N, CA, C and O of each residue as an XYZ file, in Angstrom:
876
protein
N    -136.600    118.094    102.573
C    -137.737    117.846    102.695
C    -138.487    118.127    103.627
O    -138.262    117.643    104.737
N    -139.779    119.146    103.371
C    -140.220    120.001    104.502
C    -141.333    119.021    104.986
O    -141.950    118.435    104.097
N    -141.623    118.803    106.116
C    -142.433    117.933    106.770
C    -143.659    118.974    107.279
O    -144.844    118.640    107.279
N    -143.330    119.853    107.569
C    -144.363    120.833    108.183
C    -145.799    120.658    107.482
O    -146.611    120.711    108.406
N    -146.378    120.500    106.448
C    -147.387    120.207    105.476
C    -148.145    119.056    106.028
O    -149.350    118.854    105.881
N    -147.289    118.321    106.683
C    -147.813    116.949    107.173
C    -148.162    116.774    108.493
O    -148.509    115.671    108.916
N    -148.083    118.113    109.435
C    -148.786    118.205    110.630
C    -149.999    118.109    110.534
O    -150.689    118.748    109.738
N    -150.469    117.143    111.492
C    -152.106    116.990    111.663
C    -152.840    117.685    112.926
O    -152.270    117.677    114.017
N    -153.893    118.183    112.796
C    -154.484    118.472    114.083
C    -156.139    118.220    114.064
O    -157.044    119.007    114.343
N    -156.182    117.080    113.709
C    -157.721    116.805    113.273
C    -158.015    116.248    114.915
O    -159.050    116.615    115.470
N    -157.090    115.394    115.597
C    -157.457    115.018    117.259
C    -156.526    116.027    117.784
O    -155.349    116.282    117.527
N    -157.372    116.517    118.576
C    -156.696    117.134    120.040
C    -156.323    116.231    121.156
O    -157.017    115.288    121.537
N    -155.195    116.580    121.647
C    -154.686    116.140    122.819
C    -155.806    116.026    124.041
O    -156.698    116.855    124.226
N    -155.601    114.938    124.767
C    -156.705    114.962    125.724
C    -155.993    115.871    127.028
O    -155.012    116.602    126.892
N    -156.557    115.692    127.998
C    -156.148    116.714    129.083
C    -156.003    115.986    130.522
O    -156.927    115.303    130.962
N    -155.016    116.136    131.098
C    -154.880    115.135    132.640
C    -156.530    115.205    133.182
O    -156.956    114.253    133.835
N    -157.309    116.221    132.916
C    -158.463    116.394    133.779
C    -159.367    115.669    132.951
O    -160.483    115.616    133.468
N    -159.298    115.178    132.015
C    -160.353    114.306    131.545
C    -160.549    113.047    132.068
O    -160.018    112.721    133.129
N    -161.182    112.382    131.500
C    -161.890    110.801    132.195
C    -161.041    110.018    131.307
O    -160.754    110.440    130.187
N    -160.628    108.903    131.747
C    -160.117    107.534    131.155
C    -161.206    107.235    130.295
O    -160.893    106.916    129.148
N    -162.439    107.265    130.588
C    -163.349    106.764    129.549
C    -163.714    107.616    128.348
O    -164.502    107.235    127.482
N    -162.964    109.044    128.342
C    -162.761    109.700    127.130
C    -161.757    109.229    126.606
O    -161.823    109.214    125.376
N    -160.913    108.864    127.005
C    -159.835    108.128    126.340
C    -160.073    106.778    125.345
O    -159.765    106.566    124.172
N    -160.759    105.975    126.360
C    -161.236    104.919    125.898
C    -162.160    104.877    124.595
O    -161.965    104.142    123.626
N    -163.194    105.791    124.744
C    -164.044    106.094    123.559
C    -163.147    106.771    122.412
O    -163.508    106.405    121.293
N    -162.196    107.561    122.410
C    -161.594    108.047    121.677
C    -160.687    106.777    120.902
O    -160.778    106.868    119.678
N    -160.102    105.979    121.227
C    -159.297    104.547    120.719
C    -160.378    103.799    120.083
O    -160.152    103.164    119.053
N    -161.645    103.829    120.670
C    -162.575    102.943    119.619
C    -163.017    103.500    118.512
O    -163.582    102.872    117.617
N    -162.732    105.012    118.498
C    -163.253    105.730    117.570
C    -162.067    105.697    116.189
O    -162.350    105.921    115.012
N    -160.729    105.357    116.733
C    -159.735    105.844    115.817
C    -158.670    104.500    115.637
O    -158.725    103.539    116.404
N    -157.853    104.577    114.685
C    -156.836    103.315    114.680
C    -155.466    103.879    115.323
O    -154.470    103.286    114.909
N    -155.283    104.659    116.028
C    -154.246    105.388    116.399
C    -153.724    104.410    117.802
O    -154.492    104.072    118.703
N    -152.387    104.093    117.744
C    -151.971    103.293    118.858
C    -151.603    103.961    119.976
O    -151.213    103.287    120.930
N    -151.658    105.604    120.100
C    -151.219    106.127    121.258
C    -152.307    107.364    120.874
O    -152.839    107.490    119.772
N    -152.540    108.372    122.208
C    -153.284    109.311    122.087
C    -152.304    110.201    122.785
O    -151.751    109.832    123.820
N    -152.009    111.743    122.059
C    -151.130    112.649    123.177
C    -152.152    113.346    124.254
O    -153.341    113.655    124.170
N    -151.146    113.465    125.341
C    -152.101    114.085    126.481
C    -151.363    115.206    126.973
O    -150.175    115.170    126.653
N    -151.793    116.405    127.805
C    -151.395    117.463    128.108
C    -151.748    117.718    129.397
O    -152.776    117.170    129.794
N    -150.987    118.601    130.341
C    -151.391    118.794    131.573
C    -152.177    120.250    131.489
O    -152.478    120.976    130.541
N    -152.360    120.335    132.854
C    -153.539    121.491    133.573
C    -153.158    122.830    132.847
O    -154.017    123.616    132.449
N    -151.400    123.093    132.659
C    -151.339    124.287    132.095
C    -150.821    124.086    130.315
O    -150.015    124.837    129.767
N    -151.476    122.958    129.676
C    -151.528    122.834    128.146
C    -150.086    122.494    127.910
O    -149.600    122.777    126.815
N    -149.374    121.929    128.810
C    -148.038    121.554    128.260
C    -148.193    120.042    128.162
O    -148.968    119.363    128.835
N    -147.305    119.588    127.183
C    -147.478    117.972    126.596
C    -146.726    117.202    127.560
O    -145.655    117.613    128.008
N    -147.171    116.256    127.847
C    -146.563    115.486    129.098
C    -146.144    114.307    128.544
O    -145.087    113.824    128.951
N    -146.979    113.574    127.417
C    -146.564    112.135    126.698
C    -147.777    111.722    125.964
O    -148.807    112.359    125.747
N    -147.473    110.631    125.656
C    -148.567    109.598    124.905
C    -149.466    108.643    125.841
O    -148.627    108.294    126.671
N    -150.550    108.075    126.167
C    -150.900    107.008    126.466
C    -151.438    106.273    125.391
O    -152.098    106.780    124.484
N    -151.112    104.892    125.508
C    -150.886    103.730    124.774
C    -152.344    103.124    124.893
O    -153.050    103.230    125.897
N    -152.687    102.482    123.738
C    -154.220    101.976    123.586
C    -154.336    100.594    124.740
O    -155.330    100.205    125.352
N    -153.120    100.130    124.753
C    -153.064     98.832    125.640
C    -153.172     98.992    126.894
O    -153.768     98.135    127.547
N    -152.559    100.252    127.589
C    -153.063    101.120    128.975
C    -154.018    101.444    129.095
O    -154.714    101.156    130.069
N    -154.414    102.233    128.032
C    -156.088    102.723    128.514
C    -156.968    101.643    128.802
O    -157.846    101.909    129.623
N    -156.956    100.531    128.349
C    -158.315     99.516    128.698
C    -157.894     98.790    130.162
O    -158.590     97.995    130.793
N    -156.721     99.229    130.476
C    -156.186     98.722    131.759
C    -156.843     99.482    133.129
O    -157.110     98.930    134.196
N    -157.026    100.939    132.776
C    -157.054    101.827    133.774
C    -158.655    101.821    134.343
O    -159.395    101.149    133.626
N    -159.128    102.279    135.183
C    -160.461    102.663    135.662
C    -161.048    103.864    134.757
O    -160.433    104.888    134.461
N    -162.345    103.532    134.386
C    -162.759    104.395    133.348
C    -163.300    105.630    133.856
O    -163.590    106.565    133.110
N    -163.464    105.661    135.285
C    -164.224    107.124    135.733
C    -162.980    107.700    136.949
O    -163.141    108.357    137.978
N    -161.793    107.164    136.352
C    -160.812    108.131    136.864
C    -160.361    108.990    135.807
O    -160.433    108.702    134.612
N    -159.811    110.239    136.360
C    -158.898    111.166    135.697
C    -157.732    110.994    135.193
O    -156.922    110.693    136.069
N    -157.197    111.065    133.942
C    -156.308    110.848    133.571
C    -154.865    111.003    134.514
O    -153.830    110.355    134.669
N    -155.408    112.153    134.990
C    -154.237    112.493    136.014
C    -153.640    111.698    136.982
O    -152.564    111.908    137.541
N    -154.529    110.619    137.173
C    -154.254    109.415    138.217
C    -153.194    108.817    137.427
O    -152.099    108.580    137.939
N    -153.436    108.571    136.275
C    -152.099    107.579    135.557
C    -151.299    108.231    134.642
O    -150.794    107.648    133.683
N    -151.137    109.511    134.898
C    -149.914    110.255    134.396
C    -148.619    109.778    134.271
O    -147.705    110.340    133.666
N    -148.561    108.524    134.974
C    -146.772    107.951    135.183
C    -146.902    107.351    133.955
O    -145.855    107.399    133.309
N    -147.981    106.705    133.305
C    -148.047    105.810    132.157
C    -147.322    106.567    131.192
O    -146.332    106.102    130.629
N    -147.734    107.631    130.989
C    -147.449    108.837    129.621
C    -145.981    108.385    128.944
O    -145.019    108.358    129.712
N    -145.811    108.098    127.811
C    -144.768    107.946    127.184
C    -144.295    109.147    126.564
O    -144.949    109.498    125.582
N    -143.097    110.033    126.966
C    -142.887    111.064    126.680
C    -141.822    111.346    125.100
O    -140.898    112.156    125.025
N    -142.261    110.502    124.083
C    -141.691    110.617    122.864
C    -142.406    111.787    122.073
O    -143.564    112.172    122.235
N    -141.315    112.340    121.043
C    -142.109    113.531    120.516
C    -140.803    113.621    119.336
O    -139.729    113.020    119.336
N    -141.343    114.588    118.380
C    -140.100    115.097    117.866
C    -140.480    116.664    117.579
O    -141.573    117.105    117.935
N    -139.495    117.488    116.903
C    -139.583    119.050    116.983
C    -139.923    119.359    115.461
O    -139.308    118.777    114.567
N    -140.965    120.332    115.177
C    -141.165    120.675    113.948
C    -140.239    120.956    112.694
O    -140.539    121.099    111.509
N    -139.012    120.989    113.345
C    -137.899    120.887    112.118
C    -137.181    119.667    112.120
O    -136.164    119.608    111.430
N    -137.590    118.550    112.870
C    -137.098    117.326    113.056
C    -136.893    116.672    111.474
O    -137.976    116.650    110.889
N    -135.920    116.211    110.767
C    -135.791    115.598    109.602
C    -136.500    114.123    109.440
O    -136.623    113.267    110.316
N    -136.777    114.090    108.562
C    -137.821    113.018    107.896
C    -137.083    111.566    108.301
O    -137.841    110.601    108.392
N    -135.963    111.394    108.496
C    -135.279    110.349    108.789
C    -135.233    110.181    110.278
O    -135.587    109.102    110.755
N    -134.834    111.142    111.040
C    -135.053    110.930    112.530
C    -136.570    111.029    112.892
O    -136.871    110.603    114.007
N    -137.567    111.531    112.108
C    -139.120    111.121    112.290
C    -139.254    109.523    112.331
O    -139.749    108.886    113.260
N    -138.697    108.974    111.097
C    -138.892    107.845    111.162
C    -138.226    106.831    111.972
O    -138.685    105.705    112.162
N    -137.260    107.219    112.383
C    -136.407    106.379    113.705
C    -137.049    106.899    114.922
O    -136.541    106.448    115.949
N    -137.975    107.679    115.089
C    -138.744    107.983    116.357
C    -139.932    106.988    116.183
O    -140.214    106.209    117.094
N    -140.657    107.019    114.962
C    -141.607    106.062    115.138
C    -141.388    104.637    115.520
O    -142.026    103.962    116.329
N    -139.837    104.139    114.408
C    -139.665    102.778    115.020
C    -139.170    102.606    116.521
O    -139.332    101.623    117.245
N    -138.682    103.514    116.742
C    -137.973    103.190    118.279
C    -139.423    103.280    119.587
O    -139.283    102.860    120.735
N    -140.593    103.847    119.107
C    -141.387    103.866    120.215
C    -142.759    103.039    119.757
O    -143.872    103.170    120.265
N    -142.382    102.145    118.653
C    -143.749    101.570    118.307
C    -145.110    102.014    117.951
O    -146.124    101.327    118.079
N    -145.052    103.195    117.503
C    -146.136    103.971    117.591
C    -146.741    104.291    115.796
O    -146.080    104.150    114.767
N    -147.755    104.610    115.890
C    -148.195    105.178    114.365
C    -148.756    106.594    114.248
O    -149.534    107.071    113.422
N    -147.947    107.309    115.647
C    -148.713    108.695    115.537
C    -147.411    109.133    116.496
O    -146.844    108.545    117.417
N    -147.169    110.597    115.779
C    -145.838    111.078    116.641
C    -146.086    112.218    117.003
O    -145.925    112.983    116.053
N    -146.453    112.815    118.054
C    -146.543    114.617    118.672
C    -145.167    115.273    118.163
O    -144.008    114.861    118.210
N    -145.847    116.676    117.564
C    -144.757    117.157    117.121
C    -144.973    118.768    117.866
O    -145.948    119.512    117.758
N    -143.485    119.018    118.768
C    -143.404    120.167    119.382
C    -142.961    121.310    118.842
O    -142.570    121.090    117.696
N    -142.848    122.412    119.149
C    -142.031    123.732    118.827
C    -140.846    123.777    119.699
O    -140.570    122.959    120.576
N    -140.159    124.847    119.355
C    -139.053    125.209    120.512
C    -139.404    125.230    121.994
O    -138.757    124.786    122.943
N    -140.688    125.908    121.966
C    -141.144    126.459    123.378
C    -141.816    125.014    123.796
O    -142.868    125.012    124.434
N    -141.250    123.934    123.459
C    -142.132    122.719    123.867
C    -143.670    122.671    123.899
O    -144.283    121.992    124.722
N    -144.290    123.470    122.908
C    -145.837    123.422    122.600
C    -146.223    122.443    121.945
O    -145.365    121.939    121.220
N    -147.159    122.017    121.943
C    -147.591    120.882    121.271
C    -148.504    121.674    120.137
O    -149.429    122.426    120.444
N    -148.099    121.388    118.789
C    -148.642    121.918    117.668
C    -149.121    120.877    116.676
O    -149.519    121.323    115.601
N    -149.150    119.589    116.852
C    -149.955    118.407    115.952
C    -149.030    117.338    116.090
O    -148.092    117.278    116.885
N    -149.437    116.358    115.101
C    -148.970    115.125    115.116
C    -148.779    114.450    113.679
O    -149.657    114.565    112.824
N    -147.651    113.773    113.458
C    -147.445    113.005    112.288
C    -148.291    111.569    112.526
O    -148.535    110.862    113.503
N    -148.604    111.533    111.071
C    -149.114    109.903    111.189
C    -147.983    109.007    110.447
O    -147.238    109.500    109.600
N    -147.935    107.904    110.768
C    -146.819    106.851    110.245
C    -146.999    106.706    108.652
O    -146.046    106.818    107.881
N    -148.415    106.425    108.206
C    -148.227    106.098    106.751
C    -148.064    107.630    105.679
O    -147.834    107.648    104.470
N    -148.242    108.629    106.466
C    -147.691    109.962    105.643
C    -146.020    109.586    105.295
O    -145.471    109.437    104.204
N    -145.549    109.514    106.481
C    -144.045    109.483    106.581
C    -143.342    108.532    105.616
O    -142.385    108.708    104.861
N    -144.282    107.232    105.928
C    -143.692    106.055    104.803
C    -144.125    106.804    103.517
O    -143.224    107.103    102.732
N    -145.347    107.126    103.224
C    -145.377    107.760    101.794
C    -144.231    108.407    101.506
O    -143.750    108.046    100.432
N    -143.567    109.310    102.134
C    -142.787    110.370    101.582
C    -141.511    109.598    101.505
O    -140.710    110.003    100.662
N    -141.129    108.445    102.306
C    -140.011    107.600    101.977
C    -140.159    107.086    100.594
O    -139.299    107.315     99.744
N    -141.188    106.424    100.356
C    -141.400    105.905     99.109
C    -141.445    106.694     97.896
O    -141.503    106.085     96.828
N    -141.424    108.110     97.904
C    -141.157    108.928     97.117
C    -139.756    109.067     96.597
O    -139.479    109.268     95.414
N    -138.966    108.952     97.498
C    -137.472    109.045     97.670
C    -136.829    108.395     96.398
O    -137.599    107.639     95.807
N    -135.554    108.531     95.841
C    -135.103    107.845     94.794
C    -134.626    106.446     95.134
O    -134.506    105.591     94.256
N    -134.347    106.208     96.444
C    -134.444    104.841     96.979
C    -135.563    103.849     96.660
O    -135.451    102.623     96.672
N    -136.686    104.577     96.365
C    -137.606    103.243     96.005
C    -138.058    103.798     94.491
O    -138.354    103.044     93.564
N    -138.055    105.241     94.416
C    -139.208    105.762     93.076
C    -138.254    105.384     91.769
O    -138.779    105.051     90.706
N    -136.639    105.469     91.948
C    -136.273    105.250     90.819
C    -136.011    103.739     90.265
O    -135.995    102.758     91.009
N    -135.823    103.690     88.957
C    -135.766    102.252     88.425
C    -134.274    102.095     88.999
O    -133.575    103.082     89.228
N    -133.756    100.515     89.258
C    -132.880    100.051     89.699
C    -133.025     98.708     90.344
O    -134.059     98.044     90.272
N    -131.811     98.294     91.053
C    -131.949     96.978     91.596
C    -131.494     97.227     93.057
O    -130.628     98.091     93.190
N    -131.895     96.673     94.051
C    -131.552     96.379     95.408
C    -130.967     95.409     95.716
O    -131.491     94.318     95.489
N    -129.569     95.493     96.390
C    -128.891     94.639     96.484
C    -128.371     94.604     98.136
O    -128.187     95.695     98.676
N    -128.167     93.510     98.824
C    -127.854     93.479    100.240
C    -126.436     92.159    100.307
O    -126.262     90.965    100.066
N    -125.678     93.373    100.807
C    -124.319     92.719    101.147
C    -123.712     92.268    102.741
O    -124.313     92.417    103.805
N    -122.919     91.926    102.622
C    -122.551     91.515    104.222
C    -121.205     91.513    104.381
O    -120.489     91.010    103.515
N    -120.730     92.035    105.428
C    -119.225     92.030    105.586
C    -118.962     92.673    107.379
O    -119.813     93.249    108.057
N    -117.602     92.357    107.767
C    -117.564     92.571    109.200
C    -117.755     93.607    109.497
O    -117.636     94.494    108.653
N    -118.144     93.919    110.878
C    -118.395     95.236    111.512
C    -117.446     96.164    111.406
O    -117.718     97.364    111.396
N    -115.985     95.599    111.299
C    -114.779     96.461    111.282
C    -114.044     96.632    109.825
O    -113.016     97.294    109.681
N    -114.817     95.839    108.612
C    -114.325     95.683    107.521
C    -114.905     96.508    106.548
O    -114.325     96.637    105.470
N    -116.056     97.136    106.786
C    -116.744     97.670    105.707
C    -116.781     99.140    105.777
O    -116.603     99.676    106.871
N    -117.003     99.873    104.685
C    -116.974    101.395    104.753
C    -117.877    101.730    103.634
O    -117.840    101.157    102.544
N    -118.858    102.880    104.014
C    -119.594    103.582    102.847
C    -118.641    103.819    101.682
O    -118.908    103.462    100.535
N    -117.443    104.479    102.054
C    -116.986    105.334    100.884
C    -116.209    104.012    100.074
O    -116.010    104.130     98.865
N    -115.847    102.948    100.677
C    -115.373    101.633     99.940
C    -116.813    101.245     98.993
O    -116.518    101.065     97.811
N    -117.967    101.122     99.227
C    -119.166    100.709     98.747
C    -119.567    101.693     97.723
O    -120.159    101.327     96.708
N    -119.275    102.905     97.944
C    -119.719    103.950     97.033
C    -118.623    103.590     95.783
O    -119.022    103.473     94.624
N    -117.460    103.459     96.088
C    -116.215    103.300     95.286
C    -116.563    102.128     94.446
O    -116.574    102.268     93.223
N    -116.874    100.888     95.033
C    -117.445    100.008     94.141
C    -118.294     99.960     92.735
O    -117.997     99.614     91.591
N    -119.743    100.577     93.483
C    -120.602    100.863     92.765
C    -120.159    101.705     91.266
O    -120.242    101.364     90.086
N    -119.732    102.774     91.844
C    -119.493    103.780     91.014
C    -117.981    103.683     89.858
O    -117.681    104.392     88.896
N    -117.415    102.719     90.360
C    -116.223    102.457     89.190
C    -116.948    101.787     88.134
O    -116.528    101.856     86.978
N    -118.214    101.012     88.482
C    -118.594    100.049     87.534
C    -119.964    100.792     86.649
O    -120.849    100.180     86.052
N    -119.839    101.981     86.757
C    -120.814    102.859     86.174
C    -122.035    102.912     86.498
O    -122.959    103.119     85.711
N    -122.160    102.668     88.071
C    -123.488    102.258     88.861
C    -123.601    103.817     89.195
O    -122.679    104.627     89.098
N    -125.280    104.155     89.723
C    -125.577    105.169     90.834
C    -125.951    104.509     91.981
O    -126.727    103.555     92.033
N    -125.237    105.173     93.134
C    -125.866    104.425     94.204
C    -126.885    105.694     94.645
O    -126.651    106.898     94.745
N    -128.123    104.907     94.866
C    -129.199    105.944     95.264
C    -129.632    106.092     97.082
O    -130.242    106.978     97.681
N    -129.185    105.176     97.425
C    -129.311    105.026     98.896
C    -128.475    103.693     99.770
O    -128.113    102.677     99.178
N    -128.335    103.833    100.721
C    -127.819    102.745    101.605
C    -128.129    102.699    103.289
O    -128.198    103.717    103.977
N    -128.248    101.727    103.651
C    -128.678    101.775    104.923
C    -128.030    100.249    105.372
O    -127.895     99.306    104.593
N    -127.680    100.248    106.769
C    -127.526     99.180    107.706
C    -128.874     98.379    107.977
O    -129.649     98.929    108.759
N    -129.151     97.507    107.595
C    -130.560     96.726    107.647
C    -130.334     95.599    108.609
O    -131.307     94.991    109.055
N    -128.773     95.195    109.053
C    -128.941     94.007    110.351
C    -127.341     94.277    110.706
O    -126.520     94.792    109.947
N    -127.135     93.841    111.924
C    -125.960     93.822    112.837
C    -126.277     92.688    113.733
O    -127.362     92.643    114.314
N    -125.125     91.516    113.907
C    -125.215     90.559    114.445
C    -123.927     89.613    114.147
O    -123.490     89.238    113.059
N    -123.463     89.350    115.456
C    -122.343     88.769    115.775
C    -121.041     89.192    114.655
O    -120.475     88.492    113.815
N    -120.850     90.592    115.025
C    -119.636     91.172    114.388
C    -119.771     91.238    112.820
O    -118.801     91.436    112.088
N    -121.105     91.048    112.352
C    -121.390     91.251    110.889
C    -122.437     92.103    110.702
O    -123.429     92.137    111.430
N    -122.213     92.917    109.575
C    -123.216     94.134    109.073
C    -123.727     93.704    107.805
O    -122.939     93.359    106.925
N    -125.179     93.688    107.590
C    -125.691     93.608    106.386
C    -125.994     95.103    105.808
O    -126.401     96.002    106.544
N    -125.751     95.276    104.405
C    -125.901     96.716    104.112
C    -127.125     96.392    102.919
O    -127.005     95.424    102.167
N    -128.189     97.228    102.854
C    -129.130     97.182    101.815
C    -128.770     98.343    100.605
O    -128.495     99.476    100.998
N    -128.772     98.136     99.528
C    -128.099     99.426     98.502
C    -129.225     99.448     97.544
O    -129.893     98.438     97.324
N    -129.427    100.500     97.015
C    -130.163    100.489     96.167
C    -129.368    101.260     95.058
O    -128.999    102.415     95.272
N    -129.069    100.540     93.716
C    -128.459    100.778     92.672
C    -129.304    101.440     91.305
O    -130.448    101.089     91.018
N    -128.659    102.274     90.670
C    -129.108    102.885     89.560
C    -128.446    102.302     88.444
O    -127.352    101.778     88.649
N    -129.034    102.306     87.039
C    -128.101    101.792     86.098
C    -128.054    100.215     85.736
O    -128.578     99.413     86.509
N    -127.492     99.834     84.685
C    -127.325     98.583     84.251
C    -125.980     97.934     84.915
O    -125.261     98.674     85.585
N    -125.643     96.604     84.743
C    -124.045     96.026     85.117
C    -124.445     95.864     86.679
O    -123.836     96.497     87.542
N    -125.338     95.120     86.942
C    -125.284     94.885     88.483
C    -124.496     93.498     88.604
O    -123.933     93.300     89.681
N    -124.413     92.668     87.764
C    -123.724     91.394     87.416
C    -122.158     91.996     87.859
O    -121.551     91.458     88.785
N    -121.547     93.214     87.074
C    -119.848     93.595     87.411
C    -120.034     93.918     88.756
O    -119.387     93.426     89.681
N    -120.986     94.810     88.867
C    -121.001     95.069     90.396
C    -121.008     94.275     91.556
O    -120.394     94.635     92.560
N    -121.613     93.283     91.512
C    -121.866     91.923     92.512
C    -120.377     91.569     92.497
O    -119.795     91.594     93.582
N    -119.597     91.196     91.240
C    -118.701     90.455     91.172
C    -117.431     90.989     91.996
O    -116.546     90.374     92.590
N    -117.712     92.624     91.776
C    -116.493     93.404     92.471
C    -116.755     93.698     93.785
O    -115.903     94.309     94.431
N    -117.949     93.315     94.365
C    -118.233     93.402     95.920
C    -117.700     91.961     96.451
O    -117.378     91.797     97.628
N    -117.641     91.006     95.542
C    -116.981     89.468     96.002
C    -115.655     89.679     96.154
O    -115.168     89.533     97.276
N    -114.820     90.068     95.026
C    -113.545     90.539     95.088
C    -113.024     91.080     96.292
O    -111.911     90.744     96.696
N    -113.893     92.061     97.025
C    -113.625     93.113     98.035
C    -114.171     92.219     99.151
O    -114.655     92.846    100.093
N    -114.192     91.020     99.232
C    -114.338     90.140    100.353
C    -115.952     90.246    100.906
O    -116.228     89.556    101.888
N    -117.040     91.104    100.295
C    -118.165     91.119    100.387
C    -119.442     89.938    100.380
O    -119.781     89.731     99.215
N    -119.966     89.393    101.036
C    -121.036     88.109    101.038
C    -121.979     88.851    100.529
O    -122.301     89.942    101.000
N    -122.639     88.174     99.251
C    -123.911     88.665     98.696
C    -124.996     88.178     99.463
O    -125.021     86.966     99.677
N    -125.640     88.689     99.787
C    -127.412     88.149    100.735
C    -128.053     87.979     99.600
O    -128.262     86.815     99.259
N    -128.477     88.969     98.822
C    -129.348     89.112     97.906
C    -128.977     89.727     96.532
O    -128.246     90.717     96.490
N    -129.481     89.142     95.385
C    -128.938     89.943     94.210
C    -128.173     88.768     93.418
O    -127.105     89.236     93.025
N    -128.316     87.372     93.018
C    -127.401     86.874     92.534
C    -127.940     87.055     91.380
O    -126.975     86.931     90.627
N    -129.130     87.334     90.535
C    -129.186     87.708     88.998
C    -129.930     88.847     89.210
O    -130.613     89.053     90.214
N    -129.756     89.850     87.939
C    -129.922     91.311     87.989
C    -131.210     91.296     88.139
O    -131.610     92.435     88.376
N    -132.300     90.286     88.100
C    -133.745     90.439     88.128
C    -134.393     90.007     89.196
O    -135.618     89.887     89.161
N    -133.619     89.689     90.381
C    -134.126     88.693     91.507
C    -134.259     89.668     92.499
O    -134.636     89.248     93.593
N    -134.021     90.987     92.380
C    -133.926     91.944     93.869
C    -135.035     92.318     94.599
O    -135.309     93.517     94.649
N    -135.827     91.393     95.259
C    -136.693     91.847     96.237
C    -137.888     92.259     95.321
O    -138.638     93.214     95.522
N    -137.949     91.196     94.065
C    -139.160     90.928     93.866
C    -139.549     92.787     92.907
O    -140.726     93.108     92.741
N    -138.670     93.510     92.536
C    -138.978     94.795     92.120
C    -139.439     95.629     93.361
O    -139.633     96.826     93.151
N    -139.592     95.268     94.323
C    -140.192     96.143     95.676
C    -141.433     96.003     95.632
O    -141.995     96.866     96.307
N    -142.207     95.205     95.073
C    -143.679     95.003     94.925
C    -144.185     95.638     96.257
O    -144.847     96.618     95.917
N    -144.181     95.566     97.186
C    -144.809     96.033     98.312
C    -143.894     97.113     99.126
O    -143.231     96.792    100.113
N    -143.935     98.276     98.652
C    -142.753     98.901     98.963
C    -142.949     99.290    100.724
O    -142.038     99.204    101.547
N    -144.209     99.676    100.985
C    -144.677     99.931    102.665
C    -144.335     98.879    103.483
O    -143.685     99.059    104.512
N    -144.793     97.566    103.041
C    -144.344     96.473    103.872
C    -143.086     96.125    104.011
O    -142.754     95.710    105.121
N    -142.155     96.192    103.029
C    -140.850     96.307    103.110
C    -140.086     97.274    104.240
O    -139.278     96.880    105.080
N    -140.510     98.512    104.058
C    -140.228     99.208    104.692
C    -140.591     99.172    106.563
O    -139.871     99.581    107.474
N    -142.004     98.506    106.641
C    -142.394     98.217    108.088
C    -141.506     97.257    108.451
O    -140.966     97.450    109.541
N    -141.180     96.223    107.821
C    -140.336     95.087    108.265
C    -138.775     95.759    108.452
O    -138.068     95.314    109.357
N    -138.421     96.512    107.837
C    -137.022     97.096    108.048
C    -137.032     97.932    109.707
O    -136.201     97.908    110.615
N    -138.470     98.689    109.566
C    -138.543     99.352    110.917
C    -138.865     98.900    112.321
O    -138.763     99.521    113.378
N    -139.354     97.445    112.037
C    -139.891     96.456    112.879
C    -140.507     96.861    113.888
O    -140.188     96.934    115.074
N    -141.995     97.285    112.979
C    -143.173     97.850    114.001
C    -144.251     96.944    113.389
O    -145.403     96.976    113.823
């Protein structure tokens, strides 16, 4: 999946020589959680958060508060899943993009990346979502794939959605019919079924996909 066409340059990064008031004004006009900042040599130093911006003295240069810059970013060739992870880890809705020479080239918006995720077979293809649980040392993705495919199902995607007290919950997107047989096989392999007792009850057909993803990302 090529993300380069989603790099945005509508908002130019602020410089450390700009005033805090310039950043505050920009936040008033935008809905972004952060604004990228570059130094006097035009190198990216990090992002300033909206919460911090209103704690600074508006008449001072951003250079006075460069210590507060959060240095997160992704590369122009970073995969979309790693980009999603970067958004989640930094609780941001904007993600700066740097090239191999560490030059700032633009940014991604969270909504654009979520929209791409919604186009993947995990969401776009017809099927059911099944959440299973097993011990941290007892599950394997190869076993999960074998269980699904041995019942003539298609596994469109799987991810670990929760880890707690030596237990792992895995969310699976399964195509084709016969989910009841798949569920029973998971039980025979000592998986606990968290969601999916009936074929038509899986997360209400993902009515709100973006909200579901945001909950997973914990943003």
